[in-house]
C-alpha positions in Angstrom: -69.5 -53.9 -82.8 -73.1 -54.9 -81.2 -75.1 -57.7 -82.7 -78.4 -56.3 -84.3 -81.8 -58.5 -84.4 -83.1 -59.3 -87.8 -85.5 -57.1 -87.6 -82.6 -54.2 -86.9 -81.1 -55.2 -89.9 -83.9 -55.2 -92.0 -84.4 -51.7 -90.8 -81.1 -50.8 -91.3 -81.3 -52.4 -95.0 -84.6 -50.1 -96.3 -82.5 -47.0 -94.9 -79.7 -47.8 -97.2 -81.3 -49.2 -99.8 -83.6 -45.4 -99.8 -80.1 -43.3 -99.3 -78.8 -45.4 -102.7 -82.3 -44.4 -104.2 -82.1 -40.6 -102.9 -78.2 -40.6 -103.9 -78.8 -41.5 -108.2 -81.6 -39.3 -107.6 -80.0 -36.4 -106.5 -77.7 -36.8 -108.8 -79.8 -37.6 -111.7 -82.1 -34.9 -111.0 -79.8 -32.0 -109.8 -76.7 -30.0 -111.3 -74.6 -32.2 -108.4 -72.8 -34.9 -108.6 -73.3 -37.3 -105.9 -71.0 -40.0 -104.7 -72.4 -43.2 -102.6 -69.5 -45.8 -100.8 -70.2 -48.3 -98.5 -67.4 -50.7 -97.3 -69.0 -54.1 -96.0 -65.5 -55.2 -94.3 -65.7 -52.2 -91.5 -69.4 -50.4 -92.2 -68.3 -47.5 -93.5 -71.0 -45.4 -95.5 -69.6 -42.5 -97.1 -71.4 -39.9 -99.1 -70.2 -37.2 -101.6 -71.9 -33.9 -103.3 -69.9 -32.3 -105.7 -70.4 -29.3 -107.5 -71.7 -31.1 -110.8 -70.9 -33.9 -113.2 -67.8 -31.8 -115.0 -66.7 -30.7 -111.8 -66.7 -33.6 -109.2 -63.5 -33.0 -107.3 -65.1 -29.7 -105.9 -67.0 -31.7 -103.2 -69.4 -29.2 -101.5 -70.5 -31.6 -98.6 -69.5 -34.8 -97.3 -70.4 -37.5 -94.3 -69.5 -41.2 -93.1 -70.4 -43.3 -90.4 -68.1 -45.4 -89.3 -69.3 -48.8 -87.8 -72.5 -49.5 -86.4 -73.5 -48.3 -83.1 -76.8 -47.1 -81.6 -77.0 -43.7 -82.7 -76.8 -45.1 -86.5 -80.4 -45.3 -87.4 -80.7 -41.7 -86.3 -77.5 -41.0 -88.4 -79.0 -42.7 -91.3 -82.3 -40.9 -91.0 -80.7 -37.5 -90.9 -79.2 -38.5 -94.4 -82.1 -39.7 -96.3 -84.0 -36.0 -94.7 -81.0 -34.1 -96.4 -81.0 -36.1 -99.7 -84.6 -35.4 -100.3 -84.1 -31.9 -99.1 -81.7 -31.8 -102.0 -84.1 -33.6 -104.5 -87.2 -31.4 -103.6 -85.4 -28.0 -103.5 -82.2 -28.4 -105.9 -80.3 -26.5 -103.1 -78.1 -28.3 -100.2 -79.1 -26.8 -96.6 -75.8 -25.7 -95.4 -77.0 -24.4 -92.3 -78.1 -27.8 -91.1 -74.2 -29.0 -91.5 -72.0 -29.1 -89.2 -68.8 -26.5 -91.0 -65.5 -28.9 -90.6 -62.2 -27.1 -91.9 -58.8 -28.9 -92.4 -55.9 -27.4 -92.2 -53.1 -29.1 -94.3 -49.2 -28.4 -93.8 -46.1 -30.1 -95.9 -42.5 -29.6 -95.5 -41.1 -29.3 -98.7 -37.3 -29.8 -99.7 
């Protein structure tokens, strides 16, 4: 993990605080249920947007970023933009998101 200058750390701290505020605001002011997690030991940020406070297991959109790198600020800014859009419109802009499909397989006996 690269070392950040004091100025870079301060900028990231402000961006993280904004994401935390926006996650709370989207949760409080829309039907969605938002989870925001930061794990300092691995520098992991995770945001999950779920259908509602009652249906918080139905994940509609999620994102995570693991470890700092040169693209972290751009990643943070894109998440701020997404959350602001949801707060303003009360809609998720799926058109600006990457669709990810997971296949789960198991063997039963």
